[in-house]
mmJSON file of the N, C-alpha and C atoms, coordinates in Angstrom:
{"data_MODEL":{"atom_site":{
"group_PDB":["ATOM","ATOM","ATOM","ATOM","ATOM","ATOM","ATOM","ATOM","ATOM","ATOM","ATOM","ATOM","ATOM","ATOM","ATOM","ATOM","ATOM","ATOM","ATOM","ATOM","ATOM","ATOM","ATOM","ATOM","ATOM","ATOM","ATOM","ATOM","ATOM","ATOM","ATOM","ATOM","ATOM","ATOM","ATOM","ATOM","ATOM","ATOM","ATOM","ATOM","ATOM","ATOM","ATOM","ATOM","ATOM","ATOM","ATOM","ATOM","ATOM","ATOM","ATOM","ATOM","ATOM","ATOM","ATOM","ATOM","ATOM","ATOM","ATOM","ATOM","ATOM","ATOM","ATOM","ATOM","ATOM","ATOM","ATOM","ATOM","ATOM","ATOM","ATOM","ATOM","ATOM","ATOM","ATOM","ATOM","ATOM","ATOM","ATOM","ATOM","ATOM","ATOM","ATOM","ATOM","ATOM","ATOM","ATOM","ATOM","ATOM","ATOM","ATOM","ATOM","ATOM","ATOM","ATOM","ATOM","ATOM","ATOM","ATOM","ATOM","ATOM","ATOM","ATOM","ATOM","ATOM","ATOM","ATOM","ATOM","ATOM","ATOM","ATOM","ATOM","ATOM","ATOM","ATOM","ATOM","ATOM","ATOM","ATOM","ATOM","ATOM","ATOM","ATOM","ATOM","ATOM","ATOM","ATOM","ATOM","ATOM","ATOM","ATOM","ATOM","ATOM","ATOM","ATOM","ATOM","ATOM","ATOM","ATOM","ATOM","ATOM","ATOM","ATOM","ATOM","ATOM","ATOM","ATOM","ATOM","ATOM","ATOM","ATOM","ATOM","ATOM","ATOM","ATOM","ATOM","ATOM","ATOM","ATOM","ATOM","ATOM","ATOM","ATOM","ATOM","ATOM","ATOM","ATOM","ATOM","ATOM","ATOM","ATOM","ATOM","ATOM","ATOM","ATOM","ATOM","ATOM","ATOM","ATOM","ATOM","ATOM","ATOM","ATOM","ATOM","ATOM","ATOM","ATOM","ATOM","ATOM","ATOM","ATOM","ATOM","ATOM","ATOM","ATOM"],
"id":[1,2,3,4,5,6,7,8,9,10,11,12,13,14,15,16,17,18,19,20,21,22,23,24,25,26,27,28,29,30,31,32,33,34,35,36,37,38,39,40,41,42,43,44,45,46,47,48,49,50,51,52,53,54,55,56,57,58,59,60,61,62,63,64,65,66,67,68,69,70,71,72,73,74,75,76,77,78,79,80,81,82,83,84,85,86,87,88,89,90,91,92,93,94,95,96,97,98,99,100,101,102,103,104,105,106,107,108,109,110,111,112,113,114,115,116,117,118,119,120,121,122,123,124,125,126,127,128,129,130,131,132,133,134,135,136,137,138,139,140,141,142,143,144,145,146,147,148,149,150,151,152,153,154,155,156,157,158,159,160,161,162,163,164,165,166,167,168,169,170,171,172,173,174,175,176,177,178,179,180,181,182,183,184,185,186,187,188,189,190,191,192,193,194,195],
"type_symbol":["N","C","C","N","C","C","N","C","C","N","C","C","N","C","C","N","C","C","N","C","C","N","C","C","N","C","C","N","C","C","N","C","C","N","C","C","N","C","C","N","C","C","N","C","C","N","C","C","N","C","C","N","C","C","N","C","C","N","C","C","N","C","C","N","C","C","N","C","C","N","C","C","N","C","C","N","C","C","N","C","C","N","C","C","N","C","C","N","C","C","N","C","C","N","C","C","N","C","C","N","C","C","N","C","C","N","C","C","N","C","C","N","C","C","N","C","C","N","C","C","N","C","C","N","C","C","N","C","C","N","C","C","N","C","C","N","C","C","N","C","C","N","C","C","N","C","C","N","C","C","N","C","C","N","C","C","N","C","C","N","C","C","N","C","C","N","C","C","N","C","C","N","C","C","N","C","C","N","C","C","N","C","C","N","C","C","N","C","C","N","C","C","N","C","C"],
"label_atom_id":["N","CA","C","N","CA","C","N","CA","C","N","CA","C","N","CA","C","N","CA","C","N","CA","C","N","CA","C","N","CA","C","N","CA","C","N","CA","C","N","CA","C","N","CA","C","N","CA","C","N","CA","C","N","CA","C","N","CA","C","N","CA","C","N","CA","C","N","CA","C","N","CA","C","N","CA","C","N","CA","C","N","CA","C","N","CA","C","N","CA","C","N","CA","C","N","CA","C","N","CA","C","N","CA","C","N","CA","C","N","CA","C","N","CA","C","N","CA","C","N","CA","C","N","CA","C","N","CA","C","N","CA","C","N","CA","C","N","CA","C","N","CA","C","N","CA","C","N","CA","C","N","CA","C","N","CA","C","N","CA","C","N","CA","C","N","CA","C","N","CA","C","N","CA","C","N","CA","C","N","CA","C","N","CA","C","N","CA","C","N","CA","C","N","CA","C","N","CA","C","N","CA","C","N","CA","C","N","CA","C","N","CA","C","N","CA","C","N","CA","C","N","CA","C","N","CA","C"],
"label_alt_id":[null,null,null,null,null,null,null,null,null,null,null,null,null,null,null,null,null,null,null,null,null,null,null,null,null,null,null,null,null,null,null,null,null,null,null,null,null,null,null,null,null,null,null,null,null,null,null,null,null,null,null,null,null,null,null,null,null,null,null,null,null,null,null,null,null,null,null,null,null,null,null,null,null,null,null,null,null,null,null,null,null,null,null,null,null,null,null,null,null,null,null,null,null,null,null,null,null,null,null,null,null,null,null,null,null,null,null,null,null,null,null,null,null,null,null,null,null,null,null,null,null,null,null,null,null,null,null,null,null,null,null,null,null,null,null,null,null,null,null,null,null,null,null,null,null,null,null,null,null,null,null,null,null,null,null,null,null,null,null,null,null,null,null,null,null,null,null,null,null,null,null,null,null,null,null,null,null,null,null,null,null,null,null,null,null,null,null,null,null,null,null,null,null,null,null],
"label_comp_id":["MET","MET","MET","LYS","LYS","LYS","LEU","LEU","LEU","THR","THR","THR","LEU","LEU","LEU","SER","SER","SER","LEU","LEU","LEU","VAL","VAL","VAL","MET","MET","MET","VAL","VAL","VAL","LEU","LEU","LEU","ALA","ALA","ALA","LEU","LEU","LEU","ALA","ALA","ALA","ALA","ALA","ALA","GLY","GLY","GLY","ALA","ALA","ALA","ALA","ALA","ALA","ASP","ASP","ASP","ALA","ALA","ALA","ALA","ALA","ALA","VAL","VAL","VAL","CYS","CYS","CYS","LYS","LYS","LYS","ASP","ASP","ASP","GLY","GLY","GLY","ARG","ARG","ARG","GLY","GLY","GLY","LYS","LYS","LYS","PHE","PHE","PHE","ILE","ILE","ILE","LYS","LYS","LYS","CYS","CYS","CYS","PRO","PRO","PRO","PRO","PRO","PRO","PRO","PRO","PRO","ARG","ARG","ARG","ILE","ILE","ILE","VAL","VAL","VAL","ARG","ARG","ARG","MET","MET","MET","GLY","GLY","GLY","PRO","PRO","PRO","MET","MET","MET","CYS","CYS","CYS","ARG","ARG","ARG","PRO","PRO","PRO","GLY","GLY","GLY","ASN","ASN","ASN","LYS","LYS","LYS","PRO","PRO","PRO","CYS","CYS","CYS","GLY","GLY","GLY","GLY","GLY","GLY","ILE","ILE","ILE","CYS","CYS","CYS","ILE","ILE","ILE","PRO","PRO","PRO","ASP","ASP","ASP","HIS","HIS","HIS","LYS","LYS","LYS","MET","MET","MET","CYS","CYS","CYS","ARG","ARG","ARG","LYS","LYS","LYS"],
"label_asym_id":["A","A","A","A","A","A","A","A","A","A","A","A","A","A","A","A","A","A","A","A","A","A","A","A","A","A","A","A","A","A","A","A","A","A","A","A","A","A","A","A","A","A","A","A","A","A","A","A","A","A","A","A","A","A","A","A","A","A","A","A","A","A","A","A","A","A","A","A","A","A","A","A","A","A","A","A","A","A","A","A","A","A","A","A","A","A","A","A","A","A","A","A","A","A","A","A","A","A","A","A","A","A","A","A","A","A","A","A","A","A","A","A","A","A","A","A","A","A","A","A","A","A","A","A","A","A","A","A","A","A","A","A","A","A","A","A","A","A","A","A","A","A","A","A","A","A","A","A","A","A","A","A","A","A","A","A","A","A","A","A","A","A","A","A","A","A","A","A","A","A","A","A","A","A","A","A","A","A","A","A","A","A","A","A","A","A","A","A","A","A","A","A","A","A","A"],
"label_entity_id":["1","1","1","1","1","1","1","1","1","1","1","1","1","1","1","1","1","1","1","1","1","1","1","1","1","1","1","1","1","1","1","1","1","1","1","1","1","1","1","1","1","1","1","1","1","1","1","1","1","1","1","1","1","1","1","1","1","1","1","1","1","1","1","1","1","1","1","1","1","1","1","1","1","1","1","1","1","1","1","1","1","1","1","1","1","1","1","1","1","1","1","1","1","1","1","1","1","1","1","1","1","1","1","1","1","1","1","1","1","1","1","1","1","1","1","1","1","1","1","1","1","1","1","1","1","1","1","1","1","1","1","1","1","1","1","1","1","1","1","1","1","1","1","1","1","1","1","1","1","1","1","1","1","1","1","1","1","1","1","1","1","1","1","1","1","1","1","1","1","1","1","1","1","1","1","1","1","1","1","1","1","1","1","1","1","1","1","1","1","1","1","1","1","1","1"],
"label_seq_id":[1,1,1,2,2,2,3,3,3,4,4,4,5,5,5,6,6,6,7,7,7,8,8,8,9,9,9,10,10,10,11,11,11,12,12,12,13,13,13,14,14,14,15,15,15,16,16,16,17,17,17,18,18,18,19,19,19,20,20,20,21,21,21,22,22,22,23,23,23,24,24,24,25,25,25,26,26,26,27,27,27,28,28,28,29,29,29,30,30,30,31,31,31,32,32,32,33,33,33,34,34,34,35,35,35,36,36,36,37,37,37,38,38,38,39,39,39,40,40,40,41,41,41,42,42,42,43,43,43,44,44,44,45,45,45,46,46,46,47,47,47,48,48,48,49,49,49,50,50,50,51,51,51,52,52,52,53,53,53,54,54,54,55,55,55,56,56,56,57,57,57,58,58,58,59,59,59,60,60,60,61,61,61,62,62,62,63,63,63,64,64,64,65,65,65],
"pdbx_PDB_ins_code":[null,null,null,null,null,null,null,null,null,null,null,null,null,null,null,null,null,null,null,null,null,null,null,null,null,null,null,null,null,null,null,null,null,null,null,null,null,null,null,null,null,null,null,null,null,null,null,null,null,null,null,null,null,null,null,null,null,null,null,null,null,null,null,null,null,null,null,null,null,null,null,null,null,null,null,null,null,null,null,null,null,null,null,null,null,null,null,null,null,null,null,null,null,null,null,null,null,null,null,null,null,null,null,null,null,null,null,null,null,null,null,null,null,null,null,null,null,null,null,null,null,null,null,null,null,null,null,null,null,null,null,null,null,null,null,null,null,null,null,null,null,null,null,null,null,null,null,null,null,null,null,null,null,null,null,null,null,null,null,null,null,null,null,null,null,null,null,null,null,null,null,null,null,null,null,null,null,null,null,null,null,null,null,null,null,null,null,null,null,null,null,null,null,null,null],
"Cartn_x":[0.823,0.0,0.863,1.905,2.79,3.544,3.919,4.645,3.75,2.51,1.573,1.351,1.168,0.973,2.207,3.372,4.611,4.735,4.399,4.473,3.512,2.316,1.34,1.852,2.45,2.976,4.115,5.005,6.123,5.606,4.629,4.071,3.361,2.686,1.996,2.999,4.093,5.124,5.789,6.04,6.675,5.767,4.476,3.532,3.499,3.535,3.55,4.814,5.947,7.213,7.208,6.606,6.545,5.685,4.591,3.75,4.475,5.256,5.973,7.072,7.671,8.742,8.229,6.971,6.394,6.297,6.14,5.936,7.237,8.352,9.641,10.274,11.044,11.754,13.07,13.903,15.154,16.137,16.028,16.941,16.384,15.189,14.619,13.711,13.472,12.579,11.141,10.247,8.833,8.244,7.4,6.673,5.195,4.377,2.946,2.745,2.013,1.786,0.841,1.114,0.182,-1.109,-2.21,-3.469,-3.382,-4.078,-4.033,-4.65,-4.07,-4.593,-5.83,-6.817,-8.039,-7.994,-8.097,-8.061,-9.494,-9.884,-11.239,-11.151,-11.89,-11.858,-13.054,-14.036,-15.244,-16.373,-17.548,-18.704,-18.647,-19.165,-19.322,-20.718,-20.798,-22.091,-22.645,-23.953,-24.638,-24.458,-24.664,-24.604,-25.614,-25.188,-26.037,-25.8,-24.953,-24.605,-23.104,-22.663,-21.232,-20.973,-19.75,-19.444,-19.281,-19.735,-19.6,-19.43,-18.211,-17.947,-18.1,-19.009,-19.223,-20.516,-21.163,-22.438,-22.407,-23.463,-23.604,-24.708,-24.458,-25.458,-25.677,-26.809,-27.03,-25.974,-25.66,-24.627,-24.931,-26.2,-26.527,-26.422,-26.249,-26.107,-24.641,-24.359,-22.987,-22.616,-21.423,-20.932,-20.467,-20.922,-20.58,-19.749,-19.134,-18.304,-16.847],
"Cartn_y":[-1.194,0.0,1.253,1.261,2.419,2.588,1.472,1.546,2.15,1.74,2.268,3.761,4.166,5.576,6.383,5.85,6.534,6.691,5.652,5.694,6.745,6.814,7.805,9.215,9.431,10.751,11.151,10.231,10.521,10.854,10.101,10.371,11.722,12.077,13.363,14.517,14.372,15.41,15.517,14.388,14.402,15.064,14.815,15.432,16.941,17.388,18.821,19.483,18.816,19.361,19.441,18.472,18.486,19.652,19.934,21.068,22.386,22.475,23.702,23.959,22.915,23.089,23.758,23.558,24.177,25.684,26.132,27.549,28.263,27.801,28.449,28.785,29.872,30.206,29.438,29.735,29.016,29.162,30.249,30.472,29.966,29.354,28.793,29.728,30.928,31.872,31.553,31.744,31.467,32.519,32.05,32.915,32.554,33.351,33.043,31.774,30.826,29.55,29.727,29.023,29.081,28.354,28.712,28.011,26.559,25.668,24.257,24.071,23.15,22.867,21.998,22.293,21.506,20.634,19.343,18.406,18.028,18.329,17.989,16.748,15.719,14.468,14.314,15.151,15.017,14.521,14.417,14.01,12.53,12.225,10.837,10.41,9.535,9.147,7.908,7.829,6.662,5.474,4.269,3.105,3.249,2.903,3.041,4.348,5.22,6.487,6.557,7.462,7.669,9.168,9.599,11.026,11.476,12.68,13.285,14.78,15.273,16.675,16.884,17.743,17.999,17.414,16.542,15.967,14.457,13.8,12.352,12.079,11.12,10.73,9.23,8.725,7.277,6.541,5.322,4.526,4.294,4.186,3.855,5.045,6.266,7.445,7.734,8.416,8.743,10.143,10.248,11.525,12.347,13.591,14.434,15.649,15.61,16.734,16.433],
"Cartn_z":[0.0,0.0,0.0,0.831,0.887,-0.421,-1.037,-2.31,-3.388,-3.413,-4.404,-4.187,-2.949,-2.633,-3.017,-2.742,-3.087,-4.599,-5.331,-6.785,-7.347,-6.798,-7.254,-6.984,-5.83,-5.495,-6.422,-6.733,-7.631,-9.026,-9.509,-10.836,-10.876,-9.805,-9.753,-9.772,-9.052,-9.052,-10.409,-11.051,-12.37,-13.4,-13.325,-14.264,-14.061,-12.825,-12.548,-13.053,-12.927,-13.421,-14.945,-15.605,-17.063,-17.539,-16.852,-17.223,-16.996,-15.929,-15.63,-16.649,-17.198,-18.17,-19.439,-19.775,-20.957,-20.781,-19.554,-19.269,-18.921,-19.44,-19.216,-20.559,-20.576,-21.802,-21.874,-22.839,-23.032,-21.887,-21.123,-19.997,-18.686,-18.709,-17.494,-16.732,-17.258,-16.585,-16.949,-15.981,-16.212,-17.137,-18.05,-18.969,-18.904,-19.552,-19.59,-20.404,-19.831,-20.499,-21.682,-22.783,-23.906,-23.553,-24.18,-23.89,-24.349,-23.67,-24.075,-25.458,-26.223,-27.554,-27.439,-28.25,-28.28,-29.526,-29.324,-30.434,-30.786,-31.985,-32.445,-33.32,-32.936,-33.674,-34.607,-34.491,-35.28,-34.416,-35.013,-34.206,-33.825,-32.662,-32.236,-32.655,-33.636,-34.209,-33.526,-33.522,-32.968,-33.917,-33.413,-34.3,-35.448,-36.642,-37.821,-38.552,-37.993,-38.631,-38.809,-39.681,-39.893,-39.977,-39.622,-39.697,-41.148,-41.432,-42.755,-42.538,-42.678,-42.367,-40.88,-40.468,-39.049,-38.529,-39.315,-38.898,-39.037,-38.598,-38.75,-39.768,-40.647,-41.64,-41.542,-42.043,-42.027,-42.843,-42.432,-43.102,-44.578,-44.945,-46.316,-47.261,-46.758,-47.613,-47.892,-49.003,-49.396,-48.87,-48.337,-47.852,-49.051,-49.152,-50.295,-49.869,-48.72,-48.255,-48.372],
"occupancy":[1.0,1.0,1.0,1.0,1.0,1.0,1.0,1.0,1.0,1.0,1.0,1.0,1.0,1.0,1.0,1.0,1.0,1.0,1.0,1.0,1.0,1.0,1.0,1.0,1.0,1.0,1.0,1.0,1.0,1.0,1.0,1.0,1.0,1.0,1.0,1.0,1.0,1.0,1.0,1.0,1.0,1.0,1.0,1.0,1.0,1.0,1.0,1.0,1.0,1.0,1.0,1.0,1.0,1.0,1.0,1.0,1.0,1.0,1.0,1.0,1.0,1.0,1.0,1.0,1.0,1.0,1.0,1.0,1.0,1.0,1.0,1.0,1.0,1.0,1.0,1.0,1.0,1.0,1.0,1.0,1.0,1.0,1.0,1.0,1.0,1.0,1.0,1.0,1.0,1.0,1.0,1.0,1.0,1.0,1.0,1.0,1.0,1.0,1.0,1.0,1.0,1.0,1.0,1.0,1.0,1.0,1.0,1.0,1.0,1.0,1.0,1.0,1.0,1.0,1.0,1.0,1.0,1.0,1.0,1.0,1.0,1.0,1.0,1.0,1.0,1.0,1.0,1.0,1.0,1.0,1.0,1.0,1.0,1.0,1.0,1.0,1.0,1.0,1.0,1.0,1.0,1.0,1.0,1.0,1.0,1.0,1.0,1.0,1.0,1.0,1.0,1.0,1.0,1.0,1.0,1.0,1.0,1.0,1.0,1.0,1.0,1.0,1.0,1.0,1.0,1.0,1.0,1.0,1.0,1.0,1.0,1.0,1.0,1.0,1.0,1.0,1.0,1.0,1.0,1.0,1.0,1.0,1.0,1.0,1.0,1.0,1.0,1.0,1.0,1.0,1.0,1.0,1.0,1.0,1.0],
"B_iso_or_equiv":[0.0,0.0,0.0,0.0,0.0,0.0,0.0,0.0,0.0,0.0,0.0,0.0,0.0,0.0,0.0,0.0,0.0,0.0,0.0,0.0,0.0,0.0,0.0,0.0,0.0,0.0,0.0,0.0,0.0,0.0,0.0,0.0,0.0,0.0,0.0,0.0,0.0,0.0,0.0,0.0,0.0,0.0,0.0,0.0,0.0,0.0,0.0,0.0,0.0,0.0,0.0,0.0,0.0,0.0,0.0,0.0,0.0,0.0,0.0,0.0,0.0,0.0,0.0,0.0,0.0,0.0,0.0,0.0,0.0,0.0,0.0,0.0,0.0,0.0,0.0,0.0,0.0,0.0,0.0,0.0,0.0,0.0,0.0,0.0,0.0,0.0,0.0,0.0,0.0,0.0,0.0,0.0,0.0,0.0,0.0,0.0,0.0,0.0,0.0,0.0,0.0,0.0,0.0,0.0,0.0,0.0,0.0,0.0,0.0,0.0,0.0,0.0,0.0,0.0,0.0,0.0,0.0,0.0,0.0,0.0,0.0,0.0,0.0,0.0,0.0,0.0,0.0,0.0,0.0,0.0,0.0,0.0,0.0,0.0,0.0,0.0,0.0,0.0,0.0,0.0,0.0,0.0,0.0,0.0,0.0,0.0,0.0,0.0,0.0,0.0,0.0,0.0,0.0,0.0,0.0,0.0,0.0,0.0,0.0,0.0,0.0,0.0,0.0,0.0,0.0,0.0,0.0,0.0,0.0,0.0,0.0,0.0,0.0,0.0,0.0,0.0,0.0,0.0,0.0,0.0,0.0,0.0,0.0,0.0,0.0,0.0,0.0,0.0,0.0,0.0,0.0,0.0,0.0,0.0,0.0],
"pdbx_formal_charge":[null,null,null,null,null,null,null,null,null,null,null,null,null,null,null,null,null,null,null,null,null,null,null,null,null,null,null,null,null,null,null,null,null,null,null,null,null,null,null,null,null,null,null,null,null,null,null,null,null,null,null,null,null,null,null,null,null,null,null,null,null,null,null,null,null,null,null,null,null,null,null,null,null,null,null,null,null,null,null,null,null,null,null,null,null,null,null,null,null,null,null,null,null,null,null,null,null,null,null,null,null,null,null,null,null,null,null,null,null,null,null,null,null,null,null,null,null,null,null,null,null,null,null,null,null,null,null,null,null,null,null,null,null,null,null,null,null,null,null,null,null,null,null,null,null,null,null,null,null,null,null,null,null,null,null,null,null,null,null,null,null,null,null,null,null,null,null,null,null,null,null,null,null,null,null,null,null,null,null,null,null,null,null,null,null,null,null,null,null,null,null,null,null,null,null],
"auth_seq_id":[1,1,1,2,2,2,3,3,3,4,4,4,5,5,5,6,6,6,7,7,7,8,8,8,9,9,9,10,10,10,11,11,11,12,12,12,13,13,13,14,14,14,15,15,15,16,16,16,17,17,17,18,18,18,19,19,19,20,20,20,21,21,21,22,22,22,23,23,23,24,24,24,25,25,25,26,26,26,27,27,27,28,28,28,29,29,29,30,30,30,31,31,31,32,32,32,33,33,33,34,34,34,35,35,35,36,36,36,37,37,37,38,38,38,39,39,39,40,40,40,41,41,41,42,42,42,43,43,43,44,44,44,45,45,45,46,46,46,47,47,47,48,48,48,49,49,49,50,50,50,51,51,51,52,52,52,53,53,53,54,54,54,55,55,55,56,56,56,57,57,57,58,58,58,59,59,59,60,60,60,61,61,61,62,62,62,63,63,63,64,64,64,65,65,65],
"auth_comp_id":["MET","MET","MET","LYS","LYS","LYS","LEU","LEU","LEU","THR","THR","THR","LEU","LEU","LEU","SER","SER","SER","LEU","LEU","LEU","VAL","VAL","VAL","MET","MET","MET","VAL","VAL","VAL","LEU","LEU","LEU","ALA","ALA","ALA","LEU","LEU","LEU","ALA","ALA","ALA","ALA","ALA","ALA","GLY","GLY","GLY","ALA","ALA","ALA","ALA","ALA","ALA","ASP","ASP","ASP","ALA","ALA","ALA","ALA","ALA","ALA","VAL","VAL","VAL","CYS","CYS","CYS","LYS","LYS","LYS","ASP","ASP","ASP","GLY","GLY","GLY","ARG","ARG","ARG","GLY","GLY","GLY","LYS","LYS","LYS","PHE","PHE","PHE","ILE","ILE","ILE","LYS","LYS","LYS","CYS","CYS","CYS","PRO","PRO","PRO","PRO","PRO","PRO","PRO","PRO","PRO","ARG","ARG","ARG","ILE","ILE","ILE","VAL","VAL","VAL","ARG","ARG","ARG","MET","MET","MET","GLY","GLY","GLY","PRO","PRO","PRO","MET","MET","MET","CYS","CYS","CYS","ARG","ARG","ARG","PRO","PRO","PRO","GLY","GLY","GLY","ASN","ASN","ASN","LYS","LYS","LYS","PRO","PRO","PRO","CYS","CYS","CYS","GLY","GLY","GLY","GLY","GLY","GLY","ILE","ILE","ILE","CYS","CYS","CYS","ILE","ILE","ILE","PRO","PRO","PRO","ASP","ASP","ASP","HIS","HIS","HIS","LYS","LYS","LYS","MET","MET","MET","CYS","CYS","CYS","ARG","ARG","ARG","LYS","LYS","LYS"],
"auth_asym_id":["A","A","A","A","A","A","A","A","A","A","A","A","A","A","A","A","A","A","A","A","A","A","A","A","A","A","A","A","A","A","A","A","A","A","A","A","A","A","A","A","A","A","A","A","A","A","A","A","A","A","A","A","A","A","A","A","A","A","A","A","A","A","A","A","A","A","A","A","A","A","A","A","A","A","A","A","A","A","A","A","A","A","A","A","A","A","A","A","A","A","A","A","A","A","A","A","A","A","A","A","A","A","A","A","A","A","A","A","A","A","A","A","A","A","A","A","A","A","A","A","A","A","A","A","A","A","A","A","A","A","A","A","A","A","A","A","A","A","A","A","A","A","A","A","A","A","A","A","A","A","A","A","A","A","A","A","A","A","A","A","A","A","A","A","A","A","A","A","A","A","A","A","A","A","A","A","A","A","A","A","A","A","A","A","A","A","A","A","A","A","A","A","A","A","A"],
"auth_atom_id":["N","CA","C","N","CA","C","N","CA","C","N","CA","C","N","CA","C","N","CA","C","N","CA","C","N","CA","C","N","CA","C","N","CA","C","N","CA","C","N","CA","C","N","CA","C","N","CA","C","N","CA","C","N","CA","C","N","CA","C","N","CA","C","N","CA","C","N","CA","C","N","CA","C","N","CA","C","N","CA","C","N","CA","C","N","CA","C","N","CA","C","N","CA","C","N","CA","C","N","CA","C","N","CA","C","N","CA","C","N","CA","C","N","CA","C","N","CA","C","N","CA","C","N","CA","C","N","CA","C","N","CA","C","N","CA","C","N","CA","C","N","CA","C","N","CA","C","N","CA","C","N","CA","C","N","CA","C","N","CA","C","N","CA","C","N","CA","C","N","CA","C","N","CA","C","N","CA","C","N","CA","C","N","CA","C","N","CA","C","N","CA","C","N","CA","C","N","CA","C","N","CA","C","N","CA","C","N","CA","C","N","CA","C","N","CA","C","N","CA","C","N","CA","C","N","CA","C"],
"pdbx_PDB_model_num":[1,1,1,1,1,1,1,1,1,1,1,1,1,1,1,1,1,1,1,1,1,1,1,1,1,1,1,1,1,1,1,1,1,1,1,1,1,1,1,1,1,1,1,1,1,1,1,1,1,1,1,1,1,1,1,1,1,1,1,1,1,1,1,1,1,1,1,1,1,1,1,1,1,1,1,1,1,1,1,1,1,1,1,1,1,1,1,1,1,1,1,1,1,1,1,1,1,1,1,1,1,1,1,1,1,1,1,1,1,1,1,1,1,1,1,1,1,1,1,1,1,1,1,1,1,1,1,1,1,1,1,1,1,1,1,1,1,1,1,1,1,1,1,1,1,1,1,1,1,1,1,1,1,1,1,1,1,1,1,1,1,1,1,1,1,1,1,1,1,1,1,1,1,1,1,1,1,1,1,1,1,1,1,1,1,1,1,1,1,1,1,1,1,1,1]
}}}
């Protein structure tokens, strides 16, 4: 139990250090952090539909975008 807790704490500290490294310039001084990037994968369609552009269409129709 203690080993698991220790491992979680070390990983949490390492993740925080990695985030802080992004917000430093080449000389190690802190700068304003850039906004997080948003990754858009497209719409999540229900079964029987498929993505087409930014919407979902039925599987039997052809995507024209």
